[in-house]
C-alpha positions in Angstrom: -10.7 -16.0 10.7 -7.1 -15.8 12.0 -3.9 -17.1 10.5 -0.6 -17.4 12.4 2.7 -16.0 11.0 6.1 -17.8 11.2 7.0 -15.8 14.3 3.7 -16.6 16.0 1.7 -13.4 15.4 -2.1 -13.9 14.9 -3.5 -11.9 12.0 -7.2 -11.2 11.5 -8.3 -12.0 7.9 -11.5 -11.4 6.1 -12.6 -12.5 2.6 -15.5 -12.4 0.2 -16.2 -13.8 -3.3 -14.8 -16.4 -5.6 -12.4 -16.3 -8.5 -8.8 -15.2 -9.1 -7.6 -14.0 -5.7 -6.9 -10.3 -4.8 -5.1 -9.5 -1.6 -5.6 -6.0 -0.3 -3.0 -4.5 2.1 -4.0 -1.4 4.1 -2.2 1.8 4.9 -0.9 3.1 8.3 -3.9 5.3 8.8 -6.4 2.6 8.0 -7.0 -1.1 8.7 -8.6 -4.1 7.0 -12.0 -2.2 6.8 -10.5 0.5 4.7 -10.9 -1.8 1.6 -14.6 -2.2 2.0 -15.5 -0.4 -1.3 -13.1 -2.6 -3.2 -14.3 -5.9 -1.5 -17.9 -5.0 -2.4 -16.9 -4.3 -6.0 -14.4 -7.0 -6.8 -15.9 -9.9 -4.8 -18.5 -10.2 -7.6 -15.8 -12.0 -9.7 -12.8 -12.4 -7.5 -11.8 -14.0 -4.2 -11.0 -10.8 -2.2 -8.9 -11.0 0.9 -7.9 -8.3 3.4 -6.3 -8.5 6.8 -5.3 -6.3 9.8 -1.5 -5.9 9.9 0.4 -6.8 13.0 -0.1 -4.0 15.5 -3.7 -3.4 14.3 -6.5 -5.1 16.4 -8.1 -7.5 16.1 -4.7 -8.8 15.0 -2.0 -9.2 17.6 -0.1 -6.2 18.8 3.5 -7.4 19.7 5.4 -5.5 22.3 8.9 -5.5 21.0 10.2 -3.3 18.2 12.0 -6.2 16.6 8.6 -7.6 15.8 8.0 -4.8 13.3 9.9 -4.3 10.0 9.3 -3.9 6.3 10.6 -7.5 5.7 8.2 -8.9 8.3 5.3 -7.0 6.8 6.0 -8.5 3.4 6.3 -11.9 4.9 3.0 -11.5 6.7 1.2 -10.9 3.4 2.6 -14.2 2.1 1.7 -15.9 5.4 -1.9 -14.8 4.7 -1.8 -16.4 1.3 -0.3 -19.5 2.8 -2.9 -19.7 5.5 -5.7 -19.6 2.9 -4.0 -22.1 0.6 -3.5 -19.5 -2.1 -0.5 -20.0 -4.5 -0.7 -16.7 -6.3 -2.8 -13.5 -6.0 -3.0 -10.0 -7.4 -1.5 -7.9 -4.6 -2.9 -4.4 -4.0 -1.6 -2.0 -1.4 -2.1 1.6 -0.4 0.8 3.7 1.2 2.3 1.5 3.9 0.5 -1.3 2.1 2.0 -0.2 -1.2 5.5 -0.5 0.2 4.5 -3.9 1.5 3.2 -4.9 -2.0 6.4 -3.8 -3.6 8.5 -5.8 -1.2 6.3 -8.9 -1.8 7.2 -8.5 -5.5 10.9 -8.2 -4.6 11.1 -11.0 -2.0 8.6 -13.5 -3.3 7.7 -12.6 -6.9 6.4 -16.1 -7.6 3.4 -15.4 -5.3 2.2 -12.3 -7.2 0.1 -12.3 -10.3 0.4 -8.5 -10.3 1.3 -5.6 -8.0 -0.7 -2.4 -7.5 1.3 0.1 -5.6 -0.9 3.1 -4.6 0.0 6.2 -2.7 3.5 5.0 -1.9 6.6 7.1 -1.7 6.8 8.8 1.7 10.4 8.9 2.9 11.8 7.9 -0.5 13.0 11.3 -1.7 16.6 11.6 -0.6 16.3 15.3 0.2 13.4 14.5 2.6 14.6 11.1 3.9 15.9 12.1 7.3 13.0 14.5 7.9 10.6 11.6 7.2 12.4 9.3 9.6 12.3 12.0 12.3 8.7 12.9 11.8 7.8 9.2 11.9 9.4 8.9 15.3 7.5 12.1 16.4 4.2 10.6 15.2 5.0 7.4 17.2 5.6 9.5 20.3 2.3 11.4 19.8 0.3 8.2 19.5 1.9 7.0 22.8 1.5 10.3 24.7 -1.8 11.5 23.4 -3.5 8.3 22.3 -5.0 7.5 19.0 -8.4 8.9 20.0 -7.0 12.4 20.4 -4.1 12.4 17.9 -6.3 11.1 15.1 -8.0 14.5 15.1 -4.6 16.0 14.0 -3.3 13.2 11.8 -6.5 12.9 9.8 -6.1 16.6 8.7 -2.7 16.1 7.0 -1.8 18.0 3.8 -2.8 15.0 1.7 -5.9 14.1 3.6 -7.9 17.3 3.4 -8.7 16.6 -0.3 -10.7 13.6 0.9 -12.5 15.7 3.6 -13.4 18.3 1.0 -14.8 15.8 -1.5 -16.5 13.3 0.8 -17.0 14.6 4.4 -18.9 11.5 5.4 -16.2 9.2 4.0 -13.5 11.2 5.6 -15.2 11.1 8.9 -15.4 7.3 8.7 -11.6 7.3 8.0 -10.9 9.6 10.9 -13.1 7.6 13.3 -11.4 4.4 12.2 -8.0 5.9 12.8 -9.1 6.9 16.4 -9.6 3.2 17.2 -5.9 2.3 16.4 -3.9 0.6 19.2 -1.7 3.4 20.7 1.2 0.9 21.1 0.7 -0.8 17.8 0.6 2.5 15.9 3.8 3.7 17.6 5.6 0.4 17.0 4.6 0.4 13.4 5.8 3.9 12.9 9.2 3.2 14.5 9.7 -0.3 13.2 8.3 -0.2 9.7 7.9 3.4 8.5 11.0 5.0 10.0 13.3 2.1 9.0 12.1 1.0 5.5 14.5 1.6 2.6 13.9 4.2 -0.1 12.8 3.0 -3.5 15.9 4.7 -4.9 18.1 2.3 -2.8 16.4 -0.6 -4.5 17.0 0.4 -8.1 19.0 -2.6 -9.1 16.4 -5.1 -7.7 13.5 -3.2 -9.2 15.1 -3.3 -12.7 15.0 -7.1 -12.4 11.5 -7.4 -11.1 9.3 -8.8 -13.8 5.9 -8.8 -12.1 3.3 -6.7 -13.9 2.9 -3.5 -11.9 0.6 -0.6 -11.7 1.6 2.6 -9.7 -1.2 5.0 -8.7 -0.7 8.4 -7.1 -2.8 11.5 -6.4 -1.5 14.7 -8.0 -1.7 16.5 -4.6 0.1 13.7 -2.8 3.4 15.6 -3.4 5.8 13.2 -1.8 4.6 10.2 -3.8 4.7 11.9 -7.3 8.5 11.7 -8.0 8.8 8.2 -6.4 5.9 7.1 -8.5 7.7 8.3 -11.7 10.9 6.6 -10.5 9.0 3.3 -10.2 7.5 3.7 -13.7 10.9 4.3 -15.2 12.6 1.5 -13.3 10.3 -1.5 -13.1 10.1 -3.2 -16.6 6.4 -3.9 -16.8 5.1 -0.8 -15.0 2.3 1.6 -15.7 1.7 4.9 -13.9 -1.7 6.6 -13.3 -2.1 10.0 -11.7 -5.5 11.0 -10.3 -6.3 14.7 -10.6 -7.1 16.9 -7.6 -6.5 13.9 -5.4 -4.6 13.3 -2.2 -3.3 10.2 -0.4 -6.4 8.1 0.5 -6.9 7.1 -3.1 -9.2 4.0 -2.8 -11.6 5.8 -0.5 -11.3 9.4 -2.0 -12.0 8.2 -5.5 -13.4 4.7 -5.2 -15.1 4.6 -8.6 -12.0 5.7 -10.5 -9.8 3.4 -8.4 -12.0 0.3 -9.0 -12.3 1.0 -12.7 -8.5 1.4 -13.1 -7.7 -1.7 -11.0 -10.3 -3.8 -12.9 -8.8 -2.8 -16.3 -5.3 -3.5 -15.1 -6.2 -7.0 -13.8 -8.0 -7.7 -17.0 -4.9 -6.8 -19.1 -2.6 -8.9 -16.8 -4.9 -11.9 -17.0 -5.0 -11.5 -20.8 -1.2 -11.5 -20.9 -1.2 -7.9 -22.3 0.5 -5.9 -19.5 3.9 -6.1 -21.0 7.3 -4.5 -20.5 7.9 -1.2 -22.3 8.5 -1.5 -26.0 12.3 -1.1 -26.5 11.5 1.2 -29.4 10.0 3.7 -26.9 13.4 5.3 -26.2 13.1 7.7 -23.2 15.6 10.1 -24.7 13.9 10.4 -28.0 11.5 13.3 -28.7 10.9 12.9 -32.5 12.4 10.3 -34.8 14.3 11.6 -37.7 15.9 8.6 -39.3 
């Protein structure tokens, strides 16, 4: 099915199952099909929804750069909920989708039962911020000049993707083949409009300290540029937990689907039981051992 956003963009939406809703938001290198292992697992007891972001066929691919931004991406997620008549959902996102998930929590916290922010952090480290913006624009240029079919062969072998290839060659090949079907223009516009312009987590510190939505942050220990941003989120968001997957890169939900599903299931169960709480004030970060 399709839903229409406030600015008239048609988004392709798929769903499966019944129960408390979970909305899955994909990464730049994937699309709505990237969540298939999660839809098959969680649809046994949840209403699972995924969608193709603007710029990703079969959703619309707007021409103008002004049609792509972090704010619009977060509002699109809410538009999907609106289009399906869903008041609140657990929101789960990977990488670009993790940023989107965080911004849903900041912009419309009343729509989120919980937030799962996985593999998110690229461009947040201040010492690498300008490099990231520059390389994002270069990636956009490559998609336009070479096309997704050719450039996917390079992009899919990034430093945080080879872990997936080594563990699961067939799964990685599906990921790489899916990447090769991206819209050249949509990928370029997404890189320029969303990735290269989104704010660093560190610039959102005051807002994050006030965000009360239960949050789970997940990173791979070989996804280097997400580790420190992940720790920052853990220390800043009041009701936040952090999980680090060993010997794991960026494509968490596909690289380690069993571990990801088990972790997410336990997190959702704790949230729905009212047991995912803010950090105990007695757990003082500066204290090593109590002496009095």
